[in-house]
C-alpha positions in Angstrom: 2.8 -6.8 -15.8 3.8 -7.4 -12.1 2.2 -4.9 -9.9 3.4 -4.7 -6.2 1.7 -2.8 -3.3 4.2 -1.1 -1.2 3.1 -1.2 2.6 2.8 -4.4 3.8 3.8 -6.2 0.6 7.5 -4.8 -0.3 8.0 -3.0 3.1 7.0 -3.8 6.6 5.3 -0.4 7.3 1.6 -1.3 8.0 2.3 -1.2 11.9 4.0 2.1 11.4 0.9 3.8 10.3 -0.7 2.6 13.5 1.9 4.3 15.4 1.6 7.4 13.5 -2.1 7.5 14.1 -1.6 7.0 17.8 0.9 9.9 18.1 -1.3 12.1 16.1 -4.2 11.6 18.2 -2.3 11.6 21.5 -1.0 15.1 20.8 -4.7 16.1 20.7 -5.9 14.0 23.7 -8.0 11.8 21.5 -8.1 8.1 21.0 -8.5 5.7 18.1 -11.9 4.6 17.6 -12.9 1.4 15.7 -14.6 3.5 12.8 -11.6 5.7 12.5 -9.3 2.9 11.9 -11.7 1.1 9.7 -11.9 4.4 7.4 -8.4 5.4 7.5 -6.9 2.2 7.0 -8.8 1.7 3.6 -8.6 5.0 2.4 -6.4 7.2 0.3 -4.5 10.2 2.1 -6.8 13.2 1.3 -9.9 11.1 2.0 -8.4 9.8 5.2 -7.3 13.4 6.1 -10.8 14.8 5.7 -12.6 12.1 7.6 -10.2 12.5 10.6 -10.8 16.3 10.5 -14.8 15.5 10.5 -14.7 12.7 12.8 -12.9 14.4 15.6 -14.0 17.8 14.6 -10.6 19.2 14.3 -9.9 22.8 13.2 -6.8 21.6 11.2 -7.1 21.6 7.7 -6.7 18.3 5.6 -3.7 19.6 4.2 -2.2 20.5 7.7 -3.3 16.8 8.9 -1.7 15.1 6.0 1.5 17.2 6.6 1.6 16.1 10.0 1.4 12.4 9.1 4.2 12.9 6.6 6.3 14.4 9.3 5.9 11.6 11.6 6.2 8.9 9.1 9.3 10.5 7.3 12.2 9.3 9.4 10.7 5.7 9.5 10.7 5.5 5.6 14.2 7.3 5.2 16.1 5.4 7.9 14.2 2.7 9.8 11.5 0.8 7.6 12.5 -2.5 6.9 11.5 -4.7 3.8 9.4 -7.7 3.9 11.2 -10.9 4.2 12.1 -12.1 0.2 11.0 -8.7 -1.2 14.4 -7.6 -2.5 15.5 -11.1 -3.8 12.1 -11.7 -5.5 12.0 -8.2 -7.1 15.7 -8.5 -8.3 14.9 -12.1 -9.5 11.7 -10.6 -11.5 13.9 -7.8 -13.1 16.7 -10.3 -14.0 14.2 -12.3 -15.8 13.0 -9.3 -17.7 9.4 -8.9 -16.4 8.1 -5.5 -16.5 7.2 -4.3 -13.0 5.4 -1.3 -11.4 4.5 -0.2 -7.9 0.9 0.8 -7.2 0.5 2.2 -3.6 -1.5 4.5 -1.5 1.6 5.8 0.3 2.6 9.5 0.0 4.9 9.9 -3.0 7.9 11.4 -1.3 7.8 8.6 1.4 7.3 5.9 -1.4 10.4 7.0 -3.3 12.6 7.5 0.0 12.2 4.0 1.0 12.9 2.7 -2.5 15.7 4.7 -3.1 17.3 3.6 0.1 17.2 0.1 -0.9 18.2 0.9 -4.5 14.9 -0.7 -5.7 13.7 2.5 -7.7 15.3 1.5 -10.8 13.6 -1.9 -11.0 10.2 -0.6 -11.8 8.9 0.8 -14.8 6.6 3.1 -13.2 5.3 4.5 -9.7 1.6 5.0 -9.7 0.0 6.7 -6.7 -3.6 6.1 -5.6 -4.1 9.6 -4.5 -3.1 10.7 -8.1 -5.8 8.5 -9.6 -8.2 10.1 -7.0 -10.0 6.8 -6.3 -9.6 4.5 -3.2 -8.1 0.9 -3.9 -11.5 -0.8 -3.1 -13.0 1.0 -6.1 -12.8 -1.5 -9.2 -12.5 1.6 -11.4 -9.1 2.4 -9.7 -7.5 -0.8 -11.0 -9.1 -0.2 -14.3 -7.6 3.3 -14.4 -4.4 2.1 -13.3 -4.2 -0.5 -16.3 -4.8 2.2 -18.6 -2.0 4.5 -17.0 0.3 1.5 -17.4 -0.7 0.7 -21.0 -1.5 -2.6 -19.9 -5.0 -4.3 -19.7 -6.0 -5.7 -16.4 -6.1 -9.2 -17.6 -2.5 -8.9 -18.3 -1.6 -7.7 -15.0 -0.7 -9.6 -11.6 -1.1 -7.9 -8.4 0.9 -8.7 -5.2 -0.7 -7.2 -2.2 -1.4 -7.9 1.5 -4.8 -6.4 1.6 -7.9 -8.4 1.1 -9.8 -5.8 0.1 -7.1 -4.4 -2.6 -7.0 -8.1 -4.0 -10.7 -8.7 -4.2 -11.1 -5.3 -6.0 -8.5 -5.9 -8.5 -9.8 -9.4 -9.2 -13.1 -8.1 -10.0 -11.3 -5.5 -12.3 -10.0 -8.5 -14.1 -6.5 -8.8 -12.6 -4.6 -11.9 -11.5 -4.0 -11.7 -7.8 -1.3 -13.0 -5.5 -1.9 -12.5 -1.6 1.2 -11.8 0.5 0.5 -12.3 4.4 1.0 -9.6 6.7 0.3 -9.4 10.3 -1.8 -6.3 9.9 -4.4 -8.5 8.4 -3.7 -11.6 10.6 -7.3 -12.2 11.1 -8.2 -12.1 7.7 -6.0 -14.4 5.9 -8.6 -17.0 5.1 -10.3 -14.2 3.1 -7.2 -13.2 1.6 -6.5 -16.8 0.5 -10.4 -16.8 -0.6 -9.8 -13.9 -3.3 -6.5 -14.6 -4.6 -5.3 -17.4 -7.1 -2.3 -17.7 -5.2 -1.3 -17.2 -1.4 2.2 -16.7 0.1 3.4 -16.5 3.7 6.3 -14.5 2.4 7.7 -13.5 -1.2 10.6 -15.8 -0.2 8.6 -18.7 -1.1 8.8 -17.2 -4.8 12.6 -16.8 -5.1 14.1 -19.6 -7.1 
């Protein structure tokens, strides 16, 4: 089964989350810190919200923080966020070839569904799995083991397409094949992405025949 990450792989939305973080913090007179960016960029939504509350000693509940993040990001996913180059063509090519496909994302369910429906891609996937529903971060190998169980496919029969070096490394440790997809968010870590993946592409357009 082909498994696709959403943000940074199918959609060009990694940079959006930097803007969401900046707006959220600026409303409170706060600034981004290296520790905040490191933790939040790698965490599922509930863990990121709890960390944000504790890191900045905010009175907001984690639920309120997540709701505000959703509000800030909603218009982008519903109206503005573009697809990555070659994403639609490659996905439709895979569907035409009869390849089973799934999405596995740390994105919020409503935002993910909104952007997939906007580009009419939702019908291409056998299943969409959300990391927050599994309750494990993507850098935990058990997350990908659990993913395989939910999909009914052993990890060794899966190919993950993802822009994150951490996610690809973790999936590989769980037994999955991996294809690294370039995204500018991880520009400084491309050698690392190449090293942990069987194949590396600058764009999904390279895979379109």
